[in-house]
TIVO-878117 format. One record per residue (C-alpha): residue number from 1; x, y, z negated. Coordinates in steps of 0.02 Angstrom, whole numbers, plus 50000, padded with zeros to 5 digits. Layout:
> NUM, X, Y, Z
...
END
This chain:
> 1, 51069, 50857, 50034
> 2, 51220, 50896, 49923
> 3, 51361, 50959, 50033
> 4, 51492, 50839, 49966
> 5, 51382, 50686, 49965
> 6, 51451, 50547, 50076
> 7, 51371, 50541, 50247
> 8, 51291, 50378, 50303
> 9, 51397, 50280, 50422
> 10, 51326, 50182, 50570
> 11, 51341, 50023, 50469
> 12, 51255, 50079, 50310
> 13, 51131, 50212, 50365
> 14, 50952, 50185, 50314
> 15, 50867, 50076, 50445
> 16, 50716, 50142, 50537
> 17, 50547, 50071, 50489
> 18, 50531, 49980, 50653
> 19, 50688, 49876, 50630
> 20, 50652, 49775, 50476
> 21, 50738, 49610, 50446
> 22, 50588, 49511, 50507
> 23, 50467, 49510, 50652
> 24, 50361, 49662, 50685
> 25, 50189, 49655, 50604
> 26, 50104, 49661, 50774
> 27, 50202, 49508, 50832
> 28, 50155, 49412, 50675
> 29, 49972, 49457, 50699
> 30, 49981, 49409, 50883
> 31, 50045, 49239, 50828
> 32, 49897, 49220, 50712
> 33, 49781, 49271, 50854
> 34, 49853, 49130, 50959
> 35, 49828, 49008, 50815
> 36, 49648, 49069, 50795
> 37, 49617, 49043, 50981
> 38, 49686, 48866, 50973
> 39, 49590, 48831, 50811
> 40, 49427, 48882, 50896
> 41, 49451, 48731, 51010
> 42, 49519, 48606, 50884
> 43, 49433, 48641, 50718
> 44, 49249, 48594, 50700
> 45, 49129, 48734, 50658
> 46, 49014, 48736, 50508
> 47, 48891, 48844, 50413
> 48, 48842, 48884, 50234
> 49, 48678, 48935, 50156
> 50, 48678, 49099, 50061
> 51, 48581, 49138, 49904
> 52, 48541, 49298, 49813
> 53, 48646, 49323, 49657
> 54, 48612, 49445, 49517
> 55, 48797, 49440, 49472
> 56, 48849, 49517, 49637
> 57, 48708, 49643, 49658
> 58, 48634, 49654, 49831
> 59, 48769, 49548, 49912
> 60, 48712, 49370, 49947
> 61, 48836, 49235, 49895
> 62, 48886, 49073, 49978
> 63, 48816, 48911, 49910
> 64, 48972, 48800, 49904
> 65, 48871, 48638, 49910
> 66, 48777, 48686, 50068
> 67, 48918, 48670, 50195
> 68, 48881, 48565, 50348
> 69, 48950, 48547, 50522
> 70, 48842, 48600, 50669
> 71, 48851, 48469, 50809
> 72, 48783, 48587, 50942
> 73, 48924, 48712, 50909
> 74, 49067, 48591, 50943
> 75, 49062, 48597, 51134
> 76, 49207, 48717, 51155
> 77, 49307, 48861, 51085
> 78, 49336, 49041, 51130
> 79, 49369, 49072, 51316
> 80, 49530, 49149, 51378
> 81, 49432, 49295, 51453
> 82, 49260, 49343, 51389
> 83, 49128, 49430, 51492
> 84, 48958, 49501, 51449
> 85, 48999, 49524, 51264
> 86, 49079, 49353, 51243
> 87, 49233, 49352, 51131
> 88, 49386, 49289, 51225
> 89, 49571, 49291, 51184
> 90, 49607, 49435, 51302
> 91, 49460, 49533, 51233
> 92, 49491, 49510, 51047
> 93, 49582, 49675, 51019
> 94, 49448, 49779, 51106
> 95, 49308, 49687, 51016
> 96, 49400, 49713, 50852
> 97, 49412, 49900, 50884
> 98, 49228, 49927, 50924
> 99, 49148, 49814, 50796
> 100, 49053, 49879, 50644
> 101, 48973, 50048, 50616
> 102, 49009, 50215, 50531
> 103, 49005, 50132, 50360
> 104, 49112, 49979, 50395
> 105, 49264, 49909, 50482
> 106, 49320, 49940, 50612
> 107, 49235, 50097, 50678
> 108, 49202, 50189, 50515
> 109, 49365, 50135, 50434
> 110, 49464, 50187, 50588
> 111, 49389, 50363, 50585
> 112, 49422, 50376, 50398
> 113, 49605, 50327, 50412
> 114, 49640, 50448, 50554
> 115, 49562, 50596, 50461
> 116, 49650, 50556, 50297
> 117, 49816, 50535, 50387
> 118, 49795, 50703, 50471
> 119, 49751, 50791, 50308
> 120, 49902, 50718, 50219
> 121, 50009, 50770, 50366
> 122, 49957, 50952, 50340
> 123, 49994, 50942, 50153
> 124, 50167, 50872, 50182
> 125, 50207, 50999, 50320
> 126, 50185, 51145, 50199
> 127, 50338, 51084, 50103
> 128, 50255, 51120, 49935
> 129, 50279, 50945, 49867
> 130, 50460, 50933, 49923
> 131, 50507, 51103, 49851
> 132, 50428, 51060, 49685
> 133, 50521, 50894, 49676
> 134, 50687, 50971, 49728
> 135, 50671, 51105, 49595
> 136, 50633, 50974, 49465
> 137, 50783, 50870, 49520
> 138, 50896, 51020, 49492
> 139, 50855, 51004, 49307
> 140, 50954, 50842, 49308
> 141, 51114, 50945, 49296
> 142, 51068, 50985, 49118
> 143, 51068, 50800, 49072
> 144, 50896, 50804, 48995
> 145, 50838, 50625, 48968
> 146, 50654, 50672, 48986
> 147, 50688, 50700, 49171
> 148, 50696, 50512, 49201
> 149, 50518, 50465, 49147
> 150, 50449, 50627, 49219
> 151, 50523, 50591, 49390
> 152, 50458, 50414, 49380
> 153, 50281, 50471, 49343
> 154, 50284, 50600, 49484
> 155, 50348, 50476, 49614
> 156, 50224, 50346, 49554
> 157, 50086, 50474, 49581
> 158, 50153, 50503, 49756
> 159, 50144, 50316, 49791
> 160, 49968, 50306, 49723
> 161, 49897, 50457, 49814
> 162, 50000, 50474, 49973
> 163, 50065, 50296, 49992
> 164, 50246, 50356, 49982
> 165, 50378, 50228, 50025
> 166, 50499, 50272, 50164
> 167, 50500, 50452, 50102
> 168, 50595, 50392, 49948
> 169, 50751, 50366, 50055
> 170, 50778, 50554, 50071
> 171, 50757, 50583, 49885
> 172, 50880, 50442, 49844
> 173, 51010, 50531, 49951
> 174, 50979, 50692, 49855
> 175, 50958, 50622, 49680
> 176, 51095, 50489, 49670
> 177, 51241, 50613, 49659
> 178, 51148, 50722, 49534
> 179, 51108, 50578, 49416
> 180, 51281, 50499, 49428
> 181, 51366, 50663, 49385
> 182, 51255, 50684, 49232
> 183, 51303, 50513, 49164
> 184, 51177, 50395, 49243
> 185, 51202, 50283, 49396
> 186, 51140, 50261, 49573
> 187, 51028, 50117, 49518
> 188, 50932, 50242, 49411
> 189, 50907, 50351, 49565
> 190, 50826, 50208, 49661
> 191, 50718, 50161, 49510
> 192, 50644, 50334, 49481
> 193, 50610, 50360, 49667
> 194, 50578, 50202, 49768
> 195, 50527, 50085, 49626
> 196, 50412, 50218, 49556
> 197, 50325, 50240, 49724
> 198, 50295, 50053, 49735
> 199, 50223, 50043, 49559
> 200, 50104, 50181, 49608
> 201, 50069, 50099, 49776
> 202, 50027, 49932, 49693
> 203, 49910, 50005, 49561
> 204, 49831, 50144, 49663
> 205, 49649, 50191, 49655
> 206, 49650, 50278, 49826
> 207, 49797, 50215, 49932
> 208, 49743, 50229, 50116
> 209, 49876, 50106, 50177
> 210, 49826, 49952, 50078
> 211, 49681, 49973, 49956
> 212, 49562, 50060, 50076
> 213, 49601, 49936, 50216
> 214, 49583, 49784, 50102
> 215, 49418, 49847, 50032
> 216, 49354, 49884, 50206
> 217, 49396, 49709, 50270
> 218, 49327, 49626, 50113
> 219, 49163, 49721, 50127
> 220, 49190, 49810, 49961
> 221, 49136, 49993, 49948
> 222, 49285, 50105, 49986
> 223, 49374, 50170, 49830
> 224, 49255, 50074, 49716
> 225, 49321, 50003, 49553
> 226, 49415, 50165, 49523
> 227, 49400, 50165, 49333
> 228, 49500, 50006, 49301
> 229, 49628, 50053, 49432
> 230, 49659, 50223, 49351
> 231, 49688, 50136, 49185
> 232, 49799, 50009, 49270
> 233, 49902, 50145, 49356
> 234, 49927, 50232, 49189
> 235, 49980, 50072, 49099
> 236, 50099, 50013, 49236
> 237, 50175, 50184, 49263
> 238, 50205, 50219, 49078
> 239, 50274, 50044, 49049
> 240, 50391, 50052, 49199
> 241, 50443, 50231, 49157
> 242, 50486, 50174, 48981
> 243, 50594, 50034, 49052
> 244, 50680, 50158, 49168
> 245, 50710, 50282, 49026
> 246, 50779, 50148, 48910
> 247, 50900, 50087, 49045
> 248, 50953, 50265, 49087
> 249, 50991, 50306, 48904
> 250, 51088, 50143, 48888
> 251, 51193, 50184, 49041
> 252, 51222, 50364, 48990
> 253, 51295, 50304, 48825
> 254, 51422, 50196, 48918
> 255, 51422, 50220, 49109
> 256, 51545, 50077, 49133
> 257, 51402, 49957, 49094
> 258, 51324, 49992, 49263
> 259, 51336, 49862, 49401
> 260, 51377, 50005, 49519
> 261, 51497, 50101, 49406
> 262, 51653, 50079, 49512
> 263, 51568, 50130, 49673
> 264, 51475, 50274, 49592
> 265, 51638, 50342, 49521
> 266, 51721, 50334, 49692
> 267, 51578, 50413, 49789
> 268, 51514, 50547, 49671
> 269, 51661, 50606, 49566
> 270, 51671, 50777, 49650
> 271, 51569, 50917, 49568
> 272, 51406, 50940, 49660
> 273, 51341, 51099, 49739
> 274, 51156, 51109, 49699
> 275, 51111, 51255, 49810
> 276, 50996, 51145, 49914
> 277, 50906, 51088, 49757
> 278, 50884, 51256, 49673
> 279, 50740, 51310, 49782
> 280, 50609, 51430, 49720
> 281, 50437, 51354, 49703
> 282, 50326, 51482, 49786
> 283, 50156, 51543, 49726
> 284, 50064, 51451, 49863
> 285, 50154, 51290, 49818
> 286, 50069, 51289, 49649
> 287, 49902, 51328, 49731
> 288, 49926, 51188, 49858
> 289, 49973, 51062, 49724
> 290, 49823, 51119, 49621
> 291, 49710, 51094, 49773
> 292, 49774, 50916, 49793
> 293, 49732, 50882, 49610
> 294, 49559, 50961, 49629
> 295, 49517, 50856, 49781
> 296, 49574, 50697, 49693
> 297, 49455, 50737, 49551
> 298, 49319, 50781, 49677
> 299, 49340, 50615, 49766
> 300, 49335, 50521, 49602
> 301, 49175, 50612, 49551
> 302, 49094, 50581, 49719
> 303, 49133, 50396, 49724
> 304, 49087, 50358, 49545
> 305, 48932, 50466, 49521
> 306, 48866, 50512, 49693
> 307, 48899, 50353, 49791
> 308, 49009, 50439, 49921
> 309, 49071, 50323, 50057
> 310, 49182, 50336, 50211
> 311, 49100, 50487, 50293
> 312, 49091, 50591, 50134
> 313, 49267, 50548, 50074
> 314, 49338, 50587, 50246
> 315, 49252, 50757, 50237
> 316, 49331, 50789, 50068
> 317, 49505, 50754, 50133
> 318, 49473, 50860, 50288
> 319, 49425, 51002, 50170
> 320, 49592, 50976, 50080
> 321, 49687, 50991, 50244
> 322, 49593, 51148, 50296
> 323, 49612, 51239, 50130
> 324, 49796, 51192, 50112
> 325, 49830, 51249, 50290
> 326, 49744, 51416, 50261
> 327, 49841, 51444, 50099
> 328, 50006, 51407, 50186
> 329, 49965, 51530, 50326
> 330, 49900, 51669, 50214
> 331, 50053, 51661, 50101
> 332, 50169, 51635, 50249
> 333, 50253, 51477, 50187
> 334, 50427, 51455, 50264
> 335, 50421, 51375, 50435
> 336, 50231, 51355, 50436
> 337, 50131, 51412, 50588
> 338, 49954, 51378, 50646
> 339, 50021, 51274, 50791
> 340, 50137, 51183, 50673
> 341, 49994, 51136, 50559
> 342, 49892, 51073, 50707
> 343, 50042, 50969, 50757
> 344, 50059, 50905, 50578
> 345, 49877, 50848, 50579
> 346, 49903, 50760, 50744
> 347, 50065, 50678, 50685
> 348, 49984, 50624, 50521
> 349, 49840, 50544, 50615
> 350, 49964, 50460, 50733
> 351, 50054, 50383, 50585
> 352, 49892, 50295, 50539
> 353, 49870, 50222, 50714
> 354, 49969, 50063, 50675
> 355, 49857, 50033, 50524
> 356, 49702, 50057, 50633
> 357, 49767, 49932, 50761
> 358, 49808, 49809, 50623
> 359, 49630, 49819, 50558
> 360, 49564, 49794, 50735
> 361, 49675, 49642, 50763
> 362, 49618, 49567, 50599
> 363, 49436, 49590, 50648
> 364, 49470, 49520, 50821
> 365, 49551, 49365, 50747
> 366, 49397, 49336, 50640
> 367, 49287, 49354, 50794
> 368, 49393, 49228, 50890
> 369, 49356, 49100, 50755
> 370, 49169, 49131, 50763
> 371, 49150, 49282, 50648
> 372, 49130, 49299, 50461
> 373, 48943, 49267, 50446
> 374, 48928, 49111, 50335
> 375, 48760, 49067, 50412
> 376, 48830, 49056, 50590
> 377, 48943, 48913, 50649
> 378, 49126, 48963, 50636
> 379, 49301, 48895, 50607
> 380, 49318, 49012, 50457
> 381, 49174, 48924, 50368
> 382, 49260, 48756, 50391
> 383, 49426, 48824, 50325
> 384, 49337, 48901, 50177
> 385, 49253, 48737, 50134
> 386, 49421, 48646, 50142
> 387, 49517, 48771, 50036
> 388, 49369, 48794, 49920
> 389, 49369, 48608, 49885
> 390, 49550, 48620, 49829
> 391, 49520, 48773, 49720
> 392, 49366, 48698, 49640
> 393, 49475, 48608, 49513
> 394, 49532, 48776, 49442
> 395, 49434, 48895, 49332
> 396, 49388, 49059, 49417
> 397, 49527, 49153, 49327
> 398, 49650, 49019, 49384
> 399, 49596, 49046, 49564
> 400, 49622, 49233, 49540
> 401, 49798, 49201, 49476
> 402, 49829, 49088, 49625
> 403, 49780, 49230, 49740
> 404, 49903, 49346, 49652
> 405, 50042, 49219, 49672
> 406, 50000, 49186, 49854
> 407, 49998, 49372, 49897
> 408, 50162, 49400, 49805
> 409, 50251, 49263, 49902
> 410, 50175, 49311, 50069
> 411, 50234, 49491, 50049
> 412, 50414, 49430, 50055
> 413, 50381, 49384, 50237
> 414, 50249, 49513, 50286
> 415, 50309, 49676, 50212
> 416, 50172, 49782, 50290
> 417, 50029, 49814, 50167
> 418, 49902, 49840, 50304
> 419, 49966, 49687, 50396
> 420, 49953, 49579, 50242
> 421, 49777, 49641, 50211
> 422, 49733, 49598, 50390
> 423, 49804, 49423, 50375
> 424, 49733, 49374, 50207
> 425, 49575, 49470, 50163
> 426, 49461, 49393, 50298
> 427, 49492, 49224, 50214
> 428, 49524, 49274, 50034
> 429, 49365, 49376, 50011
> 430, 49243, 49235, 50052
> 431, 49358, 49109, 49968
> 432, 49337, 49212, 49811
> 433, 49149, 49195, 49831
> 434, 49168, 49006, 49836
> 435, 49287, 49005, 49687
> 436, 49185, 49124, 49581
> 437, 49312, 49265, 49597
> 438, 49235, 49436, 49624
> 439, 49284, 49524, 49784
> 440, 49349, 49673, 49687
> 441, 49465, 49556, 49590
> 442, 49519, 49476, 49754
> 443, 49568, 49649, 49819
> 444, 49656, 49686, 49654
> 445, 49759, 49526, 49669
> 446, 49806, 49578, 49846
> 447, 49863, 49754, 49804
> 448, 49965, 49699, 49652
> 449, 50047, 49554, 49743
> 450, 50082, 49661, 49896
> 451, 50148, 49814, 49805
> 452, 50255, 49746, 49663
> 453, 50357, 49624, 49768
> 454, 50403, 49769, 49884
> 455, 50529, 49809, 49747
> 456, 50633, 49657, 49796
> 457, 50572, 49617, 49973
> 458, 50722, 49613, 50093
> 459, 50602, 49631, 50240
> 460, 50551, 49804, 50178
> 461, 50634, 49942, 50280
> 462, 50594, 50066, 50142
> 463, 50685, 49963, 50009
> 464, 50835, 49925, 50118
> 465, 50844, 50107, 50172
> 466, 50840, 50166, 49991
> 467, 50977, 50043, 49943
> 468, 51082, 50096, 50092
> 469, 51061, 50278, 50043
> 470, 51127, 50237, 49869
> 471, 51262, 50119, 49938
> 472, 51191, 49972, 49839
> 473, 51194, 49795, 49908
> 474, 51035, 49693, 49902
> 475, 51117, 49556, 49797
> 476, 51172, 49685, 49669
> 477, 50997, 49759, 49669
> 478, 50917, 49588, 49642
> 479, 51035, 49551, 49498
> 480, 50984, 49716, 49418
> 481, 50796, 49719, 49449
> 482, 50733, 49539, 49438
> 483, 50688, 49545, 49253
> 484, 50586, 49707, 49265
> 485, 50496, 49638, 49418
> 486, 50450, 49479, 49325
> 487, 50386, 49586, 49180
> 488, 50278, 49689, 49300
> 489, 50210, 49531, 49382
> 490, 50166, 49461, 49211
> 491, 50073, 49622, 49172
> 492, 49987, 49607, 49342
> 493, 49930, 49431, 49295
> 494, 49855, 49499, 49134
> 495, 49756, 49630, 49231
> 496, 49696, 49506, 49362
> 497, 49635, 49383, 49231
> 498, 49554, 49522, 49129
> 499, 49469, 49591, 49285
> 500, 49397, 49420, 49326
> 501, 49339, 49385, 49149
> 502, 49251, 49553, 49140
> 503, 49165, 49526, 49308
> 504, 49256, 49669, 49394
> 505, 49153, 49728, 49542
END
């Protein structure tokens, strides 16, 4: 960090991820588990008939007109403690963890997430990505305006591939002084780092923290629908980067226009020492970054042309971790040891453990309500019939828009992407079947609603940490960013409607 940059005080330091402004995701999910347990006793259970549908390939679809209650299934709900394979409240987490097989949630998805997390941990431990970004940031001292869109694209790529979010806090601390001293403002620093990661996160074709989990819960092939998402990422990233560049040029022409001009002038008026930024990008760094790009292309090829699924994709990411680790050891990257890389893999896998537990809780909640099989009596079937009746008055694209709006609002209260997927996808996926919305479009509405509203969500530790690092109040941030967020949500609505009209699957 620049040596003369102000140090965070106890009152404005970036908050840790576990101390968001709302309840912990696990507590929210536990509350839903209690509601599911109570609902299993109070809500009558019903079934649907399923029919083969050419429009959805091999997946059978629910016949909305076939719903009926099953009198023999109304005797009681889930027990408090289940024995002999029975699903009880105290057993729901275990049952959620062990359900499925190697190709589905929870078992296969859990293994996939742990391996991917470990591989990304190895990549990040080499320091290649950080050194490349720091070196690029040093170019900001020259005042080149092309730096703004380039930084935005790179951080958006980080959000799309690695699920970057909290990591942006560190880069805000580094980049804010550099940009302010070259005529921009601290708002620009947050935009090209944190906002960019969330644009990438929302439009990702391979995000393991939200897209993969949502597709797994919805029963959609992992990383399927990649073509449209790649186009969507490009459109959103270029559009948002253009907005960021236009604002940056406008501020550079007259810095006093900035909402944070007075504070920026006070904090960052001293000339900066960029010794920590002017790091040499080593030979192995370029090789490591090239390997990441190669594996991304390899994964895309495997999913789209070879039908690769969880096991194969996990093997591809494990190969990335192994090759990157070997390169770092052979070229003796600074601070990298064999034991350190093993620790990085372990730590990366550990970071995915909360997501694994969230998926298990979600599956356990579904089991408490009778499961997600439409042909077996369950509370979920009854809820689907009720909500489906309400949504029947809308065209299918209207239902898809409603899902986008619902996910956007819910994310203001449940800032965790995996937690929101766990709460909503078990109901939204079959509801989409009833409303004529493809499951791929349902997942698309989730990821856009979840990701884009992270830009303004006060419950997001990553956002509040980034704002604290730049010394920007949330009210000031909202005043600055609300119009671009509305523009991005409007673009999201266009993509959701287009995906539904084209039968996105």
